[in-house]
C-alpha positions in Angstrom: 67.3 107.8 96.8 64.5 108.3 94.5 62.1 109.2 96.8 64.6 112.0 98.6 65.8 113.1 95.4 62.1 113.9 94.7 61.8 116.4 97.4 65.6 117.8 97.5 68.4 118.2 95.7 70.9 114.8 96.2 74.5 115.2 95.7 77.4 112.8 95.1 80.7 112.6 94.9 82.9 109.9 92.7 86.6 109.1 93.4 89.2 107.0 93.0 90.5 105.8 96.4 91.7 103.0 98.1 88.8 100.9 100.4 89.5 99.7 103.8 86.7 97.4 105.3 87.1 98.6 108.6 84.8 95.8 110.1 87.6 93.3 109.6 90.3 93.1 112.4 93.2 92.7 109.5 91.8 95.6 107.3 91.4 98.2 110.1 95.2 97.0 111.0 96.2 97.6 107.4 94.2 101.1 107.1 95.4 102.4 110.5 99.1 101.6 109.4 98.8 102.8 105.8 97.3 105.9 107.2 99.9 106.5 109.8 102.8 106.1 107.4 101.2 108.6 105.0 101.3 111.2 108.0 104.6 113.3 107.7 104.4 113.1 112.0 104.0 109.6 112.4 105.6 108.2 109.5 108.9 108.1 110.8 108.0 106.3 113.8 105.6 103.9 112.4 108.0 102.4 110.0 110.7 102.4 112.6 108.3 100.3 114.7 107.4 97.8 112.1 110.9 97.0 111.4 112.0 96.3 115.2 109.1 94.0 115.5 110.0 92.3 111.8 113.2 91.8 112.9 112.4 90.4 116.6 109.6 88.1 114.6 112.0 86.4 112.2 115.6 87.7 112.9 117.2 84.7 110.8 114.8 85.4 107.6 116.6 88.5 106.9 117.1 89.1 102.8 120.3 88.8 101.3 122.4 91.7 101.3 121.6 94.3 98.6 117.8 93.0 98.4 114.7 95.0 100.1 113.0 93.3 102.2 109.5 91.6 101.2 106.8 90.8 104.5 104.2 88.3 104.5 101.1 88.9 106.6 99.5 85.9 107.7 96.1 86.2 109.5 93.3 84.0 111.2 90.4 85.0 112.9 92.5 84.6 116.1 95.9 85.8 115.3 97.9 87.8 112.5 101.4 88.0 112.3 104.2 89.4 109.8 107.0 87.7 108.4 110.2 88.3 106.5 110.6 86.2 103.2 
């Protein structure tokens, strides 16, 4: 960087943002889901799909009436699952 800066201008941008390690399968999935939930044209469909998957995966683990659902992601090298808690 120092050598480059001696030859031409070098610019940088500092920002506050969430970082994802997309070389990691779970982090890649989190990144994809987070961005899909932020986009108006995909948010509702993705949210509904996640709800449907979570209800199918754990039908007996529904939260008590009036309490918001909480989810846990369980991941290993070969598998990832989302559960109601």
